[in-house]
C-alpha positions as CSV (number, residue, x, y, z in Angstrom):
1,M,0.0,-0.1,0.1
2,I,2.8,2.3,0.8
3,D,4.6,1.6,-2.2
4,R,1.6,2.6,-4.4
5,I,1.2,5.6,-2.5
6,K,5.0,6.5,-3.4
7,V,4.3,5.7,-7.0
8,I,1.2,8.0,-7.0
9,A,3.3,10.7,-5.4
10,I,6.2,10.4,-7.7
11,I,3.7,10.4,-10.8
12,F,2.1,13.5,-9.6
13,V,5.4,15.3,-9.1
14,I,6.2,14.5,-12.6
15,F,3.1,15.7,-13.6
16,I,3.3,19.2,-12.1
17,I,7.1,19.5,-13.1
18,A,5.8,18.7,-16.7
19,I,3.3,21.5,-16.2
20,M,5.6,24.2,-15.0
21,A,8.2,23.3,-17.9
22,Y,5.5,23.4,-20.4
23,Q,4.4,26.9,-18.8
24,A,7.7,28.1,-19.1
25,L,8.7,27.1,-22.8
26,T,5.3,28.7,-23.6
27,T,6.1,31.8,-21.8
28,T,9.9,32.0,-23.6
29,E,7.8,31.8,-27.0
30,M,5.3,34.5,-26.1
31,E,8.2,36.5,-25.2
32,K,10.3,35.9,-28.2
33,K,7.0,36.8,-30.3
34,Q,6.7,40.2,-28.2
35,K,10.5,40.9,-28.6
36,T,9.9,40.2,-32.3
37,N,7.0,42.5,-32.5
38,M,8.7,45.2,-30.4
39,T,11.7,44.7,-32.8
40,A,9.4,45.2,-35.9
41,H,8.1,48.5,-34.7
42,L,9.6,51.3,-36.1
43,G,9.4,54.8,-34.3
44,T,8.5,56.1,-30.7
45,V,6.0,54.6,-28.3
46,G,3.2,56.9,-27.3
47,E,2.5,60.8,-28.3
48,Y,4.7,63.7,-27.7
49,E,3.1,65.6,-24.5
50,T,4.2,69.1,-25.7
51,D,3.6,71.1,-28.8
52,D,6.1,74.2,-28.5
53,F,8.3,72.9,-31.3
54,N,7.3,70.9,-34.4
55,P,9.9,69.5,-36.8
56,S,7.6,69.5,-39.7
57,V,7.2,73.0,-39.6
58,Y,10.8,74.1,-38.8
59,M,12.1,71.9,-41.7
60,K,10.2,74.5,-44.1
61,S,10.8,78.0,-42.0
62,W,13.3,80.5,-41.9
63,N,13.7,84.1,-41.4
64,Y,11.1,83.3,-38.8
65,N,8.3,82.9,-41.9
66,D,6.4,80.4,-39.7
67,L,4.9,83.5,-37.5
68,P,2.1,85.4,-37.9
69,S,3.1,89.1,-39.6
70,E,3.2,91.3,-36.6
71,E,4.6,88.8,-34.3
72,R,7.6,88.4,-37.0
73,K,8.7,91.9,-36.9
74,R,9.6,91.3,-33.4
75,F,12.2,89.2,-34.6
76,Y,13.3,90.0,-38.1
77,L,13.2,93.0,-40.4
78,E,14.4,93.5,-44.0
79,T,15.3,96.7,-45.6
80,N,16.4,97.1,-49.2
81,L,19.6,99.1,-49.4
82,S,20.7,101.5,-52.5
83,D,23.1,98.7,-53.8
84,G,20.4,96.1,-54.5
85,T,21.1,94.2,-51.4
86,K,18.9,93.8,-48.0
87,L,19.9,94.4,-44.5
88,R,18.4,91.5,-42.6
89,E,18.2,92.2,-39.0
90,Y,17.5,89.4,-36.4
91,W,16.5,89.4,-32.5
92,I,18.1,86.0,-31.0
93,Y,18.3,85.3,-27.4
94,A,19.6,82.2,-25.6
95,E,17.8,80.7,-22.9
96,D,17.7,77.7,-20.6
97,K,14.6,75.2,-21.1
98,K,13.7,71.8,-20.7
99,I,12.6,70.3,-24.0
100,E,10.9,67.3,-24.8
101,V,13.2,64.9,-27.2
102,A,11.1,61.7,-27.0
103,P,7.7,61.1,-26.0
104,G,7.9,61.7,-22.2
105,V,11.5,62.1,-22.2
106,Y,12.7,65.7,-21.3
107,Y,15.9,67.4,-21.7
108,D,17.5,70.3,-19.5
109,A,18.9,72.4,-22.8
110,W,20.1,75.6,-23.7
111,V,18.5,77.0,-26.6
112,Y,18.1,80.2,-29.1
113,N,14.7,81.4,-29.3
114,G,13.3,78.5,-27.1
115,Q,14.0,76.0,-29.7
116,T,16.8,73.8,-31.0
117,P,17.7,73.8,-33.8
118,A,17.5,77.6,-33.7
119,P,15.2,79.4,-36.3
120,T,17.1,79.2,-39.5
121,I,18.8,82.3,-41.1
122,R,18.7,82.9,-44.6
123,A,20.0,85.7,-46.9
124,T,21.6,86.3,-50.5
125,E,25.0,86.6,-51.2
126,G,26.2,90.2,-50.4
127,D,23.2,90.8,-47.9
128,T,24.3,92.7,-44.7
129,I,23.0,90.6,-41.5
130,K,23.0,92.3,-38.2
131,I,22.0,90.1,-35.0
132,Y,20.9,91.7,-31.8
133,F,22.0,88.9,-29.1
134,E,20.5,88.7,-25.9
135,N,21.8,86.3,-23.4
136,R,18.8,85.4,-20.7
137,A,20.6,82.3,-20.0
138,S,22.5,81.2,-16.7
139,K,25.7,80.5,-18.7
140,P,27.9,82.9,-21.0
141,H,26.8,82.3,-24.6
142,T,27.7,83.6,-28.0
143,A,26.6,83.1,-31.7
144,H,29.6,81.9,-34.0
145,F,28.7,81.6,-37.7
146,H,30.5,79.6,-40.2
147,G,31.3,82.0,-42.9
148,F,33.5,85.2,-43.5
149,H,33.3,87.8,-40.9
150,K,35.8,90.1,-39.0
151,A,37.5,88.7,-36.0
152,E,35.4,91.0,-33.6
153,M,32.3,89.3,-34.9
154,D,33.5,85.7,-34.5
155,G,32.0,84.7,-30.9
156,S,34.7,82.5,-30.0
157,M,37.3,83.9,-27.7
158,P,37.0,84.7,-23.9
159,H,36.5,88.2,-24.1
160,D,33.6,87.5,-27.0
161,F,31.6,85.7,-24.3
162,V,28.3,87.4,-23.7
163,M,27.6,87.2,-20.1
164,P,23.9,86.3,-18.5
165,G,22.1,89.5,-18.9
166,A,24.2,91.1,-21.3
167,N,23.9,91.3,-25.2
168,F,26.1,92.0,-28.2
169,T,25.2,93.0,-31.9
170,Y,26.7,90.8,-34.6
171,E,27.2,92.3,-38.1
172,F,28.6,91.0,-41.3
173,K,28.0,90.4,-45.0
174,A,26.2,87.3,-46.2
175,D,29.0,85.3,-47.7
176,P,30.2,82.6,-49.2
177,V,27.1,81.0,-50.9
178,G,26.6,77.9,-49.3
179,V,25.0,75.6,-46.4
180,H,26.1,76.9,-43.1
181,L,25.9,76.4,-39.4
182,F,26.0,78.8,-36.4
183,H,26.4,77.9,-32.7
184,C,27.5,78.8,-29.3
185,H,31.4,79.0,-29.0
186,S,31.7,79.5,-25.2
187,T,33.5,76.9,-23.1
188,P,33.6,73.9,-22.4
189,L,32.3,74.1,-26.0
190,K,31.0,70.2,-25.9
191,D,28.8,71.4,-23.3
192,H,27.1,74.6,-25.3
193,I,26.8,72.4,-28.4
194,S,25.4,69.1,-26.7
195,K,23.0,71.2,-24.8
196,G,21.6,72.7,-28.1
197,L,22.8,76.0,-29.2
198,Y,23.1,75.5,-32.7
199,G,21.0,76.4,-36.2
200,M,21.2,76.7,-39.9
201,Y,22.6,79.5,-41.9
202,I,22.0,79.5,-45.5
203,V,23.3,82.0,-48.2
204,D,21.8,81.8,-51.6
205,P,23.8,82.9,-54.8
206,K,22.5,86.4,-56.2
207,E,21.2,84.3,-59.6
208,G,19.0,82.0,-57.0
209,R,18.7,78.1,-57.6
210,E,16.3,76.0,-59.4
211,K,12.7,76.0,-57.9
212,A,12.6,73.0,-55.4
213,N,10.7,71.7,-52.4
214,E,13.3,72.7,-49.7
215,I,13.5,70.9,-46.6
216,I,16.2,71.7,-43.8
217,M,17.5,69.2,-41.6
218,I,19.8,69.2,-38.5
219,A,21.2,66.0,-37.1
220,N,21.5,66.2,-33.4
221,A,21.6,64.1,-30.4
222,F,20.9,64.0,-26.5
223,D,22.7,62.8,-23.6
224,T,19.5,62.2,-21.4
225,D,21.6,60.9,-18.3
226,Y,24.5,62.8,-18.8
227,D,27.0,60.2,-18.7
228,G,29.0,61.8,-21.8
229,E,27.1,59.3,-24.5
230,N,24.1,59.8,-26.3
231,E,20.9,58.4,-25.6
232,I,18.5,60.0,-28.3
233,Y,19.1,60.4,-31.6
234,A,17.2,62.4,-34.2
235,V,17.0,64.7,-37.1
236,N,15.5,68.1,-36.1
237,T,15.3,67.2,-31.9
238,R,12.5,65.0,-31.9
239,A,13.2,61.0,-32.4
240,F,11.6,59.4,-35.0
241,W,9.1,62.4,-35.7
242,Y,9.2,61.9,-39.5
243,M,8.2,58.3,-38.8
244,A,4.7,59.2,-37.3
245,H,4.9,62.5,-39.8
246,P,6.2,61.5,-42.9
247,I,7.6,64.4,-45.5
248,K,5.6,64.8,-48.1
249,V,6.9,65.3,-51.5
250,K,5.8,65.4,-54.9
251,K,6.5,62.5,-57.8
252,G,8.9,63.7,-60.3
253,E,9.5,67.2,-58.3
254,L,13.2,68.5,-57.4
255,V,13.8,68.0,-53.4
256,R,16.5,70.2,-52.1
257,I,17.7,69.3,-48.6
258,Y,20.0,71.4,-46.6
259,I,21.7,68.9,-43.6
260,G,24.3,69.8,-41.2
261,N,25.4,67.7,-38.2
262,M,25.5,68.9,-34.8
263,V,26.0,65.7,-32.7
264,E,28.1,65.6,-29.9
265,F,30.0,62.8,-28.4
266,D,30.1,60.9,-31.8
267,P,33.0,61.6,-34.3
268,I,30.4,60.5,-37.2
269,N,27.0,60.7,-38.5
270,S,25.4,59.8,-42.1
271,I,22.4,60.1,-44.0
272,H,21.0,57.1,-46.2
273,I,18.1,57.7,-48.5
274,H,16.4,54.4,-49.5
275,A,15.7,53.3,-53.1
276,N,16.9,56.5,-54.7
277,F,20.4,58.6,-55.3
278,F,20.9,62.2,-55.0
279,N,23.5,64.7,-56.2
280,E,25.6,66.0,-53.7
281,Y,26.9,69.4,-53.3
282,R,29.3,69.9,-50.4
283,T,28.7,72.8,-48.3
284,G,26.9,73.9,-51.0
285,T,29.4,76.3,-52.2
286,L,30.0,74.7,-55.8
287,D,27.8,74.9,-58.7
288,E,28.5,71.3,-59.9
289,P,27.6,68.3,-57.7
290,T,30.8,66.5,-56.0
291,Q,29.1,63.0,-56.2
292,F,26.2,60.8,-57.4
293,T,25.2,58.6,-54.1
294,D,22.6,57.4,-52.1
295,I,24.6,57.8,-48.8
296,I,27.0,60.7,-47.2
297,E,29.1,60.6,-44.2
298,L,29.3,63.9,-42.1
299,G,31.5,64.7,-38.9
300,Q,30.2,67.5,-36.5
301,G,29.7,70.9,-38.2
302,E,30.0,69.3,-41.8
303,R,27.0,70.1,-44.0
304,S,26.1,69.6,-47.6
305,M,23.1,70.3,-50.1
306,L,21.2,67.3,-51.7
307,E,19.1,67.3,-54.5
308,M,16.9,64.5,-56.1
309,T,13.8,63.4,-57.3
310,F,11.3,60.4,-56.4
311,N,10.0,58.6,-59.6
312,E,7.6,56.5,-57.7
313,T,5.0,57.0,-55.0
314,G,5.2,55.3,-51.6
315,Q,7.0,55.8,-48.7
316,Y,10.9,55.8,-48.7
317,V,13.0,55.4,-45.7
318,F,15.7,57.7,-44.7
319,H,18.0,57.2,-41.8
320,A,21.6,57.6,-40.3
321,H,23.4,54.5,-41.4
322,Q,25.2,54.2,-38.0
323,T,22.5,52.0,-37.2
324,E,22.7,52.3,-33.3
325,F,21.5,56.2,-34.1
326,S,18.6,54.9,-36.5
327,D,17.3,52.6,-33.7
328,L,17.4,55.4,-31.0
329,G,15.6,58.0,-33.3
330,W,17.4,59.3,-36.3
331,M,15.2,57.8,-38.8
332,G,12.0,58.9,-40.8
333,L,10.1,58.7,-44.0
334,F,9.4,60.5,-47.4
335,E,6.1,60.0,-48.5
336,V,5.7,60.7,-52.2
337,E,2.6,61.5,-53.8
338,D,1.0,62.3,-57.1
339,S,-0.7,65.4,-56.1
340,D,-0.1,68.7,-58.1
341,D,-0.4,71.5,-55.3
342,I,-0.3,70.1,-51.8
343,I,3.3,69.6,-50.4
344,N,3.3,69.4,-46.5
345,G,0.2,71.1,-45.6
346,V,1.6,74.3,-48.1
347,N,-0.5,75.1,-50.8
348,Y,2.0,76.3,-53.8
349,Q,-1.1,78.5,-55.2
350,S,-1.9,80.3,-52.1
351,K,-1.5,83.8,-51.2
352,E,-0.3,82.6,-47.7
353,F,2.8,80.7,-49.6
354,D,4.0,84.1,-51.0
355,I,3.4,85.8,-48.1
356,T,5.7,83.4,-45.9
357,N,8.1,84.0,-48.8
358,N,9.1,80.2,-48.8
359,S,10.4,80.6,-52.6
360,M,13.2,82.8,-51.5
361,G,16.6,82.0,-53.1
362,M,14.7,79.9,-56.2
363,K,14.7,80.7,-60.0
364,E,11.1,80.7,-61.2
């Protein structure tokens, strides 16, 4: 009788172990499937909580043309000069600000005019640029422009640093033609760049460029735990923004991208566009393309002008080919449509388009 009970007990134990093993195996398989599904998902989980910066608006804006007319006058004025050029005046300030770089992920940034990248400055070759800079932040800051200017306008030496509460006026000619950047040059420089003090500066040739759908991109990244390594990568600050909000272009139209790299802590960055090739005009200073390719690499401060057309409709990925960067936010989509009139919500035939001067620097 006792042996029979022992046998039954052993069988029961074996049965329990078998059930537990099956459950463990099933759980493992489910976890694998979940991980596969997570891996297959491209983009952020959740929605951005704030709306104080919109990368889709930023990429199509310069000289504050995204602002209503009266508000725009607070930050930008242009005056025709007797020699046929323009005086372009800008009001730029630095400040400390907490910004959202991924849904629910915030970063203590230093920014120009409340955003990073800063509002884009754009002029025609030979124009006079005058910048009234005010430091509303807690650290010394400057504005250093890539391009030609006098030494006292360089914003890079300790005696150039603008102290908190102080201001300085930069003035120089828009030269040379090309795609340039500006950024704070206070020390330690890595802090002032990694924190977000940078923007795009475009100088158009006097004769203009061929009309195109123009897009501004600055590749950037954020060290959200302050360990000297980036956790979030993006183009125009918000991780995976253009996965959720694809950049709309028309089939067959000329697309022109002004791209610059301002990533700190990583020595190299890149952009790769799927299913297409583009003409690259390195730094935008030459009339002829320097190469025809689908990927370019950029060190910090390097920039380029890319031109291409999409000949088929559909969605096409663009991303950094440093795959860690793309997995952590530096990825987006072009959405190619047949529409004749609408691009990125802007009607090319509307009066509003003319008022905001989005066709600046382009030939008819």
